[in-house]
VOPAGU-2260 file (C-alpha; in pm, 1 decimal, decimal comma):
REM VOPAGU-2260
SITE   aa  ch    i         X         Y         Z
SITE  MET   A    0    3456,6    1492,5   17862,8
SITE  PRO   A    1    3299,4    1821,5   17741,9
SITE  THR   A    2    3418,3    2119,9   17945,2
SITE  GLU   A    3    3258,0    2462,1   17915,3
SITE  LYS   A    4    3427,2    2782,6   18026,4
SITE  LEU   A    5    3200,5    3035,2   18195,7
SITE  THR   A    6    3206,5    3336,4   18424,1
SITE  PHE   A    7    2977,1    3479,5   18689,4
SITE  PRO   A    8    2990,8    3769,2   18937,1
SITE  GLY   A    9    3142,5    3691,1   19276,5
SITE  HIS   A   10    3050,4    3827,5   19618,0
SITE  ALA   A   11    3190,8    4176,3   19542,7
SITE  GLY   A   12    3091,7    4185,7   19177,2
SITE  ASP   A   13    3429,4    4070,0   19045,7
SITE  THR   A   14    3416,0    3831,3   18751,1
SITE  LEU   A   15    3494,1    3476,9   18860,7
SITE  ALA   A   16    3626,4    3219,9   18613,7
SITE  ALA   A   17    3484,3    2869,8   18612,8
SITE  ARG   A   18    3479,2    2542,6   18425,2
SITE  LEU   A   19    3170,3    2328,2   18392,9
SITE  ASP   A   20    3257,2    1963,0   18330,2
SITE  LEU   A   21    2960,4    1797,8   18159,7
SITE  PRO   A   22    2869,2    1430,9   18115,9
SITE  GLU   A   23    2882,8    1291,4   17765,8
SITE  GLY   A   24    2570,8    1091,1   17842,4
SITE  PRO   A   25    2260,2    1177,0   18043,5
SITE  HIS   A   26    2296,9    1460,7   18295,3
SITE  LEU   A   27    2183,2    1307,2   18624,1
SITE  ALA   A   28    2288,1    1570,0   18880,8
SITE  THR   A   29    2512,4    1873,4   18934,0
SITE  ALA   A   30    2796,4    1920,9   19183,1
SITE  LEU   A   31    2972,7    2236,5   19301,4
SITE  PHE   A   32    3342,5    2199,4   19386,3
SITE  ALA   A   33    3538,5    2434,7   19616,9
SITE  HIS   A   34    3917,1    2410,5   19586,7
SITE  CYS   A   35    4178,3    2419,5   19861,9
SITE  PHE   A   36    4328,1    2736,2   20011,3
SITE  THR   A   37    4500,1    2954,0   19743,7
SITE  CYS   A   38    4484,9    2665,4   19494,8
SITE  GLY   A   39    4246,5    2701,4   19201,9
SITE  LYS   A   40    3989,8    2522,7   18990,0
SITE  ASP   A   41    4257,1    2353,5   18776,3
SITE  ILE   A   42    4443,0    2178,7   19057,0
SITE  VAL   A   43    4506,0    1813,7   18972,0
SITE  ALA   A   44    4265,2    1676,1   19234,0
SITE  ALA   A   45    3980,5    1902,0   19119,2
SITE  ARG   A   46    4028,8    1809,4   18753,5
SITE  ARG   A   47    4046,4    1436,8   18814,3
SITE  ILE   A   48    3755,8    1422,0   19055,6
SITE  ALA   A   49    3541,1    1635,3   18823,6
SITE  ALA   A   50    3625,2    1412,1   18527,6
SITE  ARG   A   51    3530,3    1095,4   18713,5
SITE  LEU   A   52    3203,1    1241,1   18841,2
SITE  ALA   A   53    3115,3    1365,4   18491,9
SITE  ALA   A   54    3171,4    1013,3   18364,0
SITE  GLU   A   55    2911,5     901,2   18620,4
SITE  GLY   A   56    2656,9    1152,9   18488,7
SITE  ILE   A   57    2725,6    1429,0   18745,1
SITE  ALA   A   58    2814,1    1770,1   18599,3
SITE  VAL   A   59    3071,7    1958,9   18808,3
SITE  LEU   A   60    3128,2    2334,4   18836,1
SITE  ARG   A   61    3475,0    2424,8   18966,0
SITE  PHE   A   62    3574,7    2789,6   18989,9
SITE  ASP   A   63    3851,8    3019,5   19111,6
SITE  PHE   A   64    3766,7    3215,8   19425,4
SITE  THR   A   65    3801,4    3594,0   19406,2
SITE  GLY   A   66    4159,6    3698,8   19332,1
SITE  LEU   A   67    4283,3    3349,2   19245,3
SITE  GLY   A   68    4357,6    3176,3   18915,7
SITE  HIS   A   69    4172,1    3346,5   18632,5
SITE  SER   A   70    3921,9    3525,6   18856,1
SITE  ALA   A   71    3929,6    3902,1   18902,4
SITE  GLY   A   72    3966,9    4086,4   19232,9
SITE  GLU   A   73    4232,0    4113,2   19502,1
SITE  PHE   A   74    4292,6    3798,4   19704,8
SITE  ARG   A   75    4441,0    4002,3   19990,5
SITE  ASN   A   76    4099,7    4161,2   20037,8
SITE  THR   A   77    3916,0    3829,4   20063,0
SITE  SER   A   78    3825,4    3622,4   20367,1
SITE  PHE   A   79    3669,3    3294,8   20467,3
SITE  THR   A   80    3333,2    3472,7   20472,6
SITE  SER   A   81    3385,2    3600,6   20118,2
SITE  ASN   A   82    3470,8    3247,1   20004,7
SITE  VAL   A   83    3137,5    3129,5   20141,1
SITE  ALA   A   84    2965,8    3415,7   19959,0
SITE  ASP   A   85    3145,4    3316,5   19634,7
SITE  LEU   A   86    3010,0    2963,3   19679,3
SITE  HIS   A   87    2657,3    3101,3   19708,5
SITE  ALA   A   88    2719,6    3307,5   19393,6
SITE  ALA   A   89    2838,6    2995,1   19210,0
SITE  ALA   A   90    2528,5    2803,2   19319,1
SITE  ALA   A   91    2311,4    3088,8   19196,3
SITE  ALA   A   92    2490,5    3085,8   18860,0
SITE  LEU   A   93    2416,3    2714,2   18825,9
SITE  ALA   A   94    2054,1    2765,4   18928,1
SITE  ALA   A   95    2017,4    3030,9   18657,6
SITE  ARG   A   96    2111,5    2761,7   18404,4
SITE  GLY   A   97    1857,2    2518,8   18547,4
SITE  MET   A   98    2138,2    2313,2   18703,1
SITE  ASP   A   99    2080,9    2364,7   19075,5
SITE  PRO   A  100    2361,9    2182,8   19260,3
SITE  SER   A  101    2250,0    1885,7   19469,3
SITE  LEU   A  102    2606,5    1789,5   19568,9
SITE  VAL   A  103    2862,0    2027,5   19721,8
SITE  ILE   A  104    3228,1    1920,4   19752,9
SITE  GLY   A  105    3507,9    2107,0   19930,4
SITE  HIS   A  106    3880,3    2036,1   19949,5
SITE  SER   A  107    4085,2    2156,2   20251,0
SITE  LEU   A  108    3970,0    2508,9   20348,8
SITE  GLY   A  109    3716,7    2473,0   20066,6
SITE  GLY   A  110    3574,2    2184,9   20271,6
SITE  ALA   A  111    3522,0    2412,6   20569,6
SITE  ALA   A  112    3364,9    2668,2   20334,9
SITE  VAL   A  113    3110,4    2420,9   20195,5
SITE  LEU   A  114    3016,1    2315,1   20549,5
SITE  LYS   A  115    2943,9    2681,9   20620,2
SITE  ALA   A  116    2774,5    2747,1   20285,7
SITE  ALA   A  117    2560,6    2435,9   20240,9
SITE  ARG   A  118    2260,9    2554,9   20440,5
SITE  GLY   A  119    2241,9    2858,4   20212,3
SITE  ILE   A  120    2213,8    2634,7   19904,2
SITE  PRO   A  121    1856,9    2499,5   19917,8
SITE  SER   A  122    1910,1    2247,0   19638,2
SITE  ALA   A  123    2206,5    2081,4   19815,2
SITE  LYS   A  124    2119,9    1733,3   19939,1
SITE  ALA   A  125    2469,7    1604,4   20012,3
SITE  VAL   A  126    2804,2    1751,2   20122,0
SITE  VAL   A  127    3154,3    1605,8   20083,5
SITE  THR   A  128    3470,6    1730,2   20253,9
SITE  ILE   A  129    3823,0    1624,4   20153,8
SITE  GLY   A  130    4103,7    1692,0   20401,0
SITE  ALA   A  131    3901,6    1973,1   20560,1
SITE  PRO   A  132    3989,4    2153,9   20884,4
SITE  PHE   A  133    3733,1    2163,2   21164,9
SITE  ASP   A  134    3854,1    2511,0   21260,3
SITE  PRO   A  135    3905,2    2751,1   20964,7
SITE  ALA   A  136    4178,5    2926,3   21166,8
SITE  HIS   A  137    4386,9    2609,3   21117,6
SITE  VAL   A  138    4505,2    2758,6   20788,9
SITE  THR   A  139    4700,4    3029,2   20974,5
SITE  HIS   A  140    4940,6    2759,8   21098,8
SITE  ASN   A  141    5098,7    2788,9   20754,4
SITE  PHE   A  142    5171,1    3162,0   20796,3
SITE  GLY   A  143    5451,6    3122,4   21051,7
SITE  ASP   A  144    5613,0    3446,5   21166,8
SITE  ALA   A  145    5428,9    3637,2   20891,0
SITE  LEU   A  146    5127,5    3662,8   21123,4
SITE  GLU   A  147    5293,2    3942,3   21321,8
SITE  ARG   A  148    5377,8    4130,6   21001,8
SITE  ILE   A  149    5022,4    4089,9   20868,8
SITE  GLU   A  150    4880,2    4224,0   21195,1
SITE  ARG   A  151    5122,6    4518,3   21198,4
SITE  ASP   A  152    5107,7    4620,9   20831,2
SITE  GLY   A  153    4755,3    4513,8   20738,3
SITE  ALA   A  154    4887,7    4259,5   20486,1
SITE  GLY   A  155    5191,1    4044,1   20431,6
SITE  GLU   A  156    5348,4    3796,3   20198,4
SITE  VAL   A  157    5328,4    3431,2   20295,3
SITE  ASP   A  158    5518,1    3147,8   20130,1
SITE  LEU   A  159    5274,8    2866,1   20057,3
SITE  GLY   A  160    5431,0    2566,5   19887,7
SITE  GLY   A  161    5705,2    2781,5   19735,9
SITE  ARG   A  162    5454,3    3037,3   19605,1
SITE  PRO   A  163    5433,6    3389,9   19752,5
SITE  VAL   A  164    5077,2    3491,4   19843,7
SITE  GLN   A  165    4957,1    3822,2   19986,7
SITE  ILE   A  166    4737,7    3767,9   20294,2
SITE  GLY   A  167    4534,8    4053,7   20443,0
SITE  ARG   A  168    4465,4    4122,3   20809,7
SITE  GLY   A  169    4092,9    4085,2   20741,1
SITE  PHE   A  170    4141,5    3723,2   20632,3
SITE  VAL   A  171    4329,7    3632,9   20951,0
SITE  GLU   A  172    4077,1    3805,4   21175,8
SITE  ASP   A  173    3788,4    3643,1   20991,6
SITE  VAL   A  174    3913,1    3284,1   21016,7
SITE  GLN   A  175    4019,5    3330,3   21377,3
SITE  GLY   A  176    3671,5    3443,2   21469,6
SITE  GLU   A  177    3492,6    3181,4   21257,5
SITE  ALA   A  178    3348,0    2863,7   21405,7
SITE  ILE   A  179    3161,5    2606,3   21199,0
SITE  ALA   A  180    3063,6    2352,3   21465,8
SITE  GLY   A  181    2709,4    2488,3   21470,9
SITE  ASP   A  182    2685,0    2478,9   21092,0
SITE  ILE   A  183    2795,3    2113,8   21094,0
SITE  ALA   A  184    2550,5    2020,8   21368,9
SITE  HIS   A  185    2261,7    2181,5   21179,3
SITE  LEU   A  186    2381,5    2088,0   20831,0
SITE  GLY   A  187    2060,1    1905,9   20742,3
SITE  ARG   A  188    2231,1    1722,5   20456,9
SITE  ALA   A  189    2403,0    1388,1   20417,8
SITE  LEU   A  190    2774,8    1425,2   20489,4
SITE  LEU   A  191    3075,0    1230,9   20360,5
SITE  VAL   A  192    3412,2    1301,8   20524,8
SITE  LEU   A  193    3721,9    1195,8   20328,6
SITE  HIS   A  194    4058,1    1234,4   20498,4
SITE  ALA   A  195    4404,9    1079,2   20486,8
SITE  PRO   A  196    4543,6     958,0   20823,5
SITE  ARG   A  197    4890,5    1079,1   20724,5
SITE  ASP   A  198    4780,2    1424,2   20609,0
SITE  ALA   A  199    5067,0    1643,1   20729,7
SITE  VAL   A  200    4885,6    1971,3   20658,7
SITE  VAL   A  201    4543,9    1911,8   20815,3
SITE  GLY   A  202    4562,2    1637,0   21076,3
SITE  ILE   A  203    4318,7    1345,7   21088,0
SITE  ASP   A  204    4180,5    1476,0   21419,4
SITE  ASN   A  205    3999,5    1742,2   21215,0
SITE  ALA   A  206    3802,6    1472,1   21035,2
SITE  THR   A  207    3713,7    1316,8   21371,5
SITE  ARG   A  208    3580,6    1646,7   21505,0
SITE  ILE   A  209    3377,8    1715,1   21189,4
SITE  PHE   A  210    3231,2    1365,8   21195,7
SITE  MET   A  211    3144,4    1381,2   21564,3
SITE  ALA   A  212    2980,6    1723,5   21530,2
SITE  ALA   A  213    2759,2    1608,3   21242,3
SITE  LYS   A  214    2427,2    1431,5   21273,0
SITE  HIS   A  215    2328,7    1130,6   21067,2
SITE  PRO   A  216    2333,5    1050,0   20782,8
SITE  LYS   A  217    2711,1    1077,2   20784,4
SITE  SER   A  218    2997,4     863,8   20654,9
SITE  PHE   A  219    3374,7     861,9   20689,9
SITE  VAL   A  220    3620,2     705,7   20445,0
SITE  THR   A  221    3996,4     708,5   20486,1
SITE  LEU   A  222    4219,4     805,8   20195,1
SITE  ASP   A  223    4501,5     588,7   20332,8
SITE  ASP   A  224    4842,4     734,3   20241,8
SITE  ALA   A  225    4721,3    1012,0   20011,7
SITE  ASP   A  226    4884,0    1353,6   20055,5
SITE  HIS   A  227    4687,0    1664,8   20145,2
SITE  LEU   A  228    4657,0    1790,4   19787,1
SITE  ILE   A  229    4558,9    1445,1   19649,8
SITE  THR   A  230    4831,3    1477,5   19387,0
SITE  ARG   A  231    4848,6    1108,9   19288,7
SITE  ALA   A  232    4610,4    1006,0   19012,3
SITE  GLY   A  233    4513,1     684,3   19190,9
SITE  ASP   A  234    4414,0     871,5   19507,7
SITE  ALA   A  235    4202,2    1121,4   19313,9
SITE  GLU   A  236    4034,6     839,5   19120,7
SITE  TYR   A  237    3961,8     654,4   19443,0
SITE  ALA   A  238    3814,4     964,2   19607,3
SITE  ALA   A  239    3597,6    1034,0   19303,9
SITE  GLY   A  240    3477,3     673,9   19290,1
SITE  VAL   A  241    3381,0     681,5   19657,4
SITE  ILE   A  242    3196,7    1011,4   19610,9
SITE  ALA   A  243    3008,4     886,0   19304,9
SITE  SER   A  244    2902,2     561,6   19475,8
SITE  TRP   A  245    2807,7     734,3   19801,7
SITE  ALA   A  246    2610,4    1009,4   19626,7
SITE  GLN   A  247    2379,5     758,7   19459,3
SITE  ARG   A  248    2221,9     691,9   19798,2
SITE  TYR   A  249    2128,8    1054,7   19855,4
SITE  LEU   A  250    2081,5    1206,6   19510,3
SITE  ALA   A  251    1818,6    1126,8   19250,4
SITE  LEU   A  252    2056,6     983,4   18990,6
SITE  SER   A  253    1790,0     807,4   18786,2
SITE  PRO   A  254    1883,0     816,9   18415,9
SITE  PRO   A  255    1620,1     920,7   18163,3
SITE  ALA   A  256    1372,4     650,1   18075,5
SITE  PRO   A  257    1464,5     445,1   17768,1
SITE  PRO   A  258    1253,3     486,6   17455,5
SITE  PRO   A  259     916,3     308,8   17446,9
SITE  GLY   A  260     955,2     -66,1   17434,7
SITE  ALA   A  261     951,5    -254,3   17107,7
SITE  PRO   A  262     679,2    -515,3   17048,1
SITE  GLU   A  263     740,8    -867,3   17170,0
SITE  GLY   A  264     967,5   -1054,5   16928,9
SITE  ILE   A  265    1116,0    -735,0   16780,1
SITE  THR   A  266    1461,8    -590,5   16840,5
SITE  ARG   A  267    1441,4    -216,9   16776,5
SITE  VAL   A  268    1749,9       1,4   16732,5
SITE  SER   A  269    1696,5     376,9   16750,6
SITE  GLU   A  270    1954,1     649,9   16703,0
SITE  ALA   A  271    2023,9     816,8   17038,3
SITE  ASP   A  272    2287,2    1070,0   16930,4
SITE  PRO   A  273    2281,4    1191,7   16568,8
SITE  THR   A  274    2618,3    1363,8   16616,0
SITE  GLY   A  275    2788,6    1031,2   16695,9
SITE  PHE   A  276    2694,2     664,2   16680,3
SITE  LEU   A  277    2514,8     598,1   17009,6
SITE  GLN   A  278    2210,4     372,9   16966,7
SITE  ASP   A  279    1925,1     268,7   17196,5
SITE  VAL   A  280    1857,8    -103,9   17159,9
SITE  MET   A  281    1522,6    -241,5   17278,0
SITE  ALA   A  282    1463,0    -617,1   17279,2
SITE  GLY   A  283    1089,0    -645,7   17316,7
SITE  PRO   A  284     913,8    -427,9   17576,9
SITE  LEU   A  285    1142,1    -509,5   17873,5
SITE  HIS   A  286    1511,6    -506,9   17785,7
SITE  HIS   A  287    1721,1    -199,6   17701,6
SITE  VAL   A  288    2094,2    -161,5   17627,1
SITE  LEU   A  289    2321,0      80,7   17440,1
SITE  ALA   A  290    2531,8      29,4   17129,3
SITE  ASP   A  291    2816,5     258,2   17025,8
SITE  GLU   A  292    3158,3     276,1   16862,2
SITE  PRO   A  293    3497,4     347,1   17024,2
SITE  ARG   A  294    3619,9     705,7   17041,8
SITE  SER   A  295    3885,1     625,7   16782,8
SITE  TYR   A  296    3603,2     563,1   16532,6
SITE  GLY   A  297    3404,8     875,4   16617,9
SITE  GLY   A  298    3184,9     721,5   16887,6
SITE  THR   A  299    3164,4     785,0   17260,9
SITE  ASP   A  300    3236,3     427,6   17380,1
SITE  ARG   A  301    2918,7     399,7   17590,9
SITE  GLY   A  302    2802,8      60,4   17471,4
SITE  PHE   A  303    2889,5    -259,0   17286,8
SITE  THR   A  304    2997,6    -224,0   16926,0
SITE  PRO   A  305    2784,5    -414,5   16671,7
SITE  TYR   A  306    3047,1    -688,0   16641,8
SITE  GLN   A  307    3072,7    -712,9   17020,5
SITE  PHE   A  308    2697,9    -775,5   17027,7
SITE  LEU   A  309    2748,8   -1046,5   16765,9
SITE  ALA   A  310    3032,0   -1202,5   16968,8
SITE  ALA   A  311    2817,6   -1177,7   17282,6
SITE  GLY   A  312    2537,5   -1363,2   17106,4
SITE  LEU   A  313    2771,4   -1645,7   17014,6
SITE  GLY   A  314    2924,6   -1660,9   17362,0
SITE  ALA   A  315    2588,7   -1652,5   17542,5
SITE  CYS   A  316    2435,3   -1915,8   17317,4
SITE  THR   A  317    2741,4   -2140,7   17358,8
SITE  SER   A  318    2733,5   -2115,0   17737,1
SITE  MET   A  319    2358,3   -2178,9   17753,3
SITE  THR   A  320    2380,6   -2480,7   17523,3
SITE  ILE   A  321    2660,2   -2638,2   17729,8
SITE  ARG   A  322    2474,7   -2573,9   18054,0
SITE  MET   A  323    2151,0   -2721,2   17919,5
SITE  TYR   A  324    2326,2   -3041,2   17807,9
SITE  ALA   A  325    2527,1   -3081,8   18132,3
SITE  ARG   A  326    2213,1   -3023,5   18340,3
SITE  ARG   A  327    2019,1   -3285,3   18144,3
SITE  LYS   A  328    2302,4   -3536,9   18188,0
SITE  GLY   A  329    2349,4   -3457,3   18554,9
SITE  TRP   A  330    2719,9   -3386,0   18504,3
SITE  PRO   A  331    2918,0   -3191,5   18772,0
SITE  LEU   A  332    2966,0   -2871,5   18572,4
SITE  ASP   A  333    3013,2   -2595,6   18834,0
SITE  HIS   A  334    3061,8   -2302,0   18599,4
SITE  VAL   A  335    3107,8   -2224,6   18230,1
SITE  SER   A  336    3249,8   -1911,4   18067,2
SITE  VAL   A  337    3318,4   -1833,1   17702,8
SITE  ASP   A  338    3568,7   -1579,5   17568,7
SITE  VAL   A  339    3500,9   -1476,9   17209,0
SITE  ARG   A  340    3741,2   -1295,4   16978,2
SITE  HIS   A  341    3642,4   -1162,6   16635,6
SITE  ASP   A  342    3891,0   -1117,9   16348,6
SITE  ARG   A  343    3875,6   -1040,1   15979,3
SITE  VAL   A  344    4092,1   -1290,0   15790,2
SITE  HIS   A  345    4159,0   -1388,2   15429,8
SITE  ALA   A  346    4070,0   -1731,6   15302,2
SITE  GLN   A  347    4358,9   -1937,9   15164,4
SITE  ASP   A  348    4176,8   -1996,9   14836,3
SITE  ALA   A  349    4002,7   -1659,9   14810,0
SITE  SER   A  350    4100,8   -1329,8   14660,9
SITE  ALA   A  351    4315,7   -1114,5   14887,1
SITE  HIS   A  352    4034,2    -861,4   14869,7
SITE  THR   A  353    3773,1   -1101,1   15008,8
SITE  PRO   A  354    3784,3   -1092,3   15388,8
SITE  LEU   A  355    3619,0   -1357,6   15599,2
SITE  ASP   A  356    3496,7   -1326,4   15956,3
SITE  ARG   A  357    3643,4   -1561,0   16212,7
SITE  PHE   A  358    3519,4   -1602,7   16568,9
SITE  THR   A  359    3751,6   -1776,0   16815,2
SITE  ARG   A  360    3593,9   -1926,3   17126,5
SITE  ILE   A  361    3780,6   -2017,9   17443,2
SITE  ILE   A  362    3550,1   -2222,1   17665,0
SITE  THR   A  363    3635,2   -2265,0   18033,2
SITE  LEU   A  364    3463,7   -2554,2   18210,9
SITE  GLU   A  365    3488,7   -2572,3   18589,2
SITE  GLY   A  366    3394,8   -2882,7   18784,4
SITE  ASP   A  367    3495,5   -3244,6   18847,3
SITE  LEU   A  368    3441,9   -3350,5   18485,2
SITE  SER   A  369    3606,5   -3645,9   18316,1
SITE  ASP   A  370    3806,9   -3603,8   17996,9
SITE  ASP   A  371    3526,9   -3769,1   17799,0
SITE  GLN   A  372    3269,9   -3532,1   17947,9
SITE  ARG   A  373    3483,2   -3229,8   17860,4
SITE  ARG   A  374    3527,3   -3353,3   17501,5
SITE  ARG   A  375    3153,2   -3410,9   17470,9
SITE  LEU   A  376    3073,3   -3062,1   17597,7
SITE  ARG   A  377    3323,2   -2923,3   17348,1
SITE  ASP   A  378    3132,9   -3098,8   17068,5
SITE  ILE   A  379    2798,8   -2979,5   17205,8
SITE  ALA   A  380    2922,1   -2619,4   17181,4
SITE  ASP   A  381    2906,6   -2650,5   16801,3
SITE  ARG   A  382    2533,7   -2727,4   16826,8
SITE  CYS   A  383    2465,6   -2379,6   16961,6
SITE  PRO   A  384    2199,5   -2226,2   16731,9
SITE  VAL   A  385    2392,1   -1900,7   16687,4
SITE  HIS   A  386    2702,4   -2101,8   16593,5
SITE  LYS   A  387    2499,5   -2285,3   16329,1
SITE  THR   A  388    2355,9   -1960,5   16195,7
SITE  LEU   A  389    2699,5   -1804,3   16161,3
SITE  GLU   A  390    2840,8   -2109,4   15984,2
SITE  ALA   A  391    2542,5   -2151,1   15749,5
SITE  GLY   A  392    2501,4   -1784,4   15671,2
SITE  ALA   A  393    2174,3   -1594,6   15669,4
SITE  THR   A  394    1950,8   -1393,1   15441,2
SITE  VAL   A  395    1860,8   -1035,5   15536,7
SITE  ASP   A  396    1543,0    -890,1   15387,5
SITE  THR   A  397    1512,3    -513,1   15408,5
SITE  GLU   A  398    1209,9    -285,4   15383,7
SITE  VAL   A  399    1216,9      94,2   15409,2
SITE  LYS   A  400     938,7     263,4   15603,5
SITE  SER   A  401     891,4     634,8   15538,5
SITE  THR   A  402     747,9     877,8   15792,2
SITE  PRO   A  403     671,9    1247,1   15738,8
SITE  ALA   A  404     922,8    1499,2   15870,2
SITE  ALA   A  405     844,0    1660,5   16202,2
SITE  PRO   A  406     673,9    2000,6   16167,1
């Protein structure tokens, strides 16, 4: 997954550090991700969710709020309001690149921030919260007896997950005076609420209150026994998969149109990525697929390899031939499947330097068939036209067509 480092000015002009995770294939949409309180753009959940969404064609910008991670500024001088302003700055940075975010995702306090910020991001069509509090002041529950010290001294050190963090009085006052119920009620975007029932940091009742305050369209999906930070890979993958599937309903995720169709009776293969091996394959004017090579061979693994297409041709032809014969005979064949494996082998009587291609078929026949019927269908498989072509060999005639270089 290509990842680009970039910076942009935050709410107070400080330079904020970000990563833009880009799809390897077509770019279908852009998402903006807000991390949890005092975390950062590189937290495990953010990385895994961004990677999965990028694989689905959705670019993801994740950044460090002012004073956190690799971003400049003093965190003790920030607030919930400044986090919202940083989100607007991030959206503006994406818009300047022609990548206006249509999906906004927030984790924990970042979830509350995106609920507050979304109406100020005109391009946003959908909002996702993960383990978000309904009341931003919920975060102060983690400050314990440091609240009195922060109030008295203007700032104080708070232990968050074994990490000392300086919290300013302005942050506490801001979150205590902040209410987002109105922002949720007037969100004007599709909303997906993800929350774990056993979240020990932000209770599940927060998800209930967010969901009840929102207007339709809205959805809620439980993250089962995931922890608050979504530290397990399986939980992050599940969350990302849910987000990607849900977003398709509300975002325009239509991939670019395939190249113009080939004439009837022609299979046309056109290079789609000159830096790799990706190919557009058109079978006549209606059917389009992709061919590629695995990453280990320099490809991007976005389509069948050429030999997989060849194996697929043999398997499809075998299955069709068996079905046609069983249908004509009226035999009780419920289902047929064909597994095909391709190997390069050396003939017993050939030079060790002369490899031969071998295709192994495993045919599964389901239904109340007699032994004789099964044997007959096995024999019929060898009458598959592609099978005959492979056994007999073929002649390939090649012509080269020259076209002038583009001006």
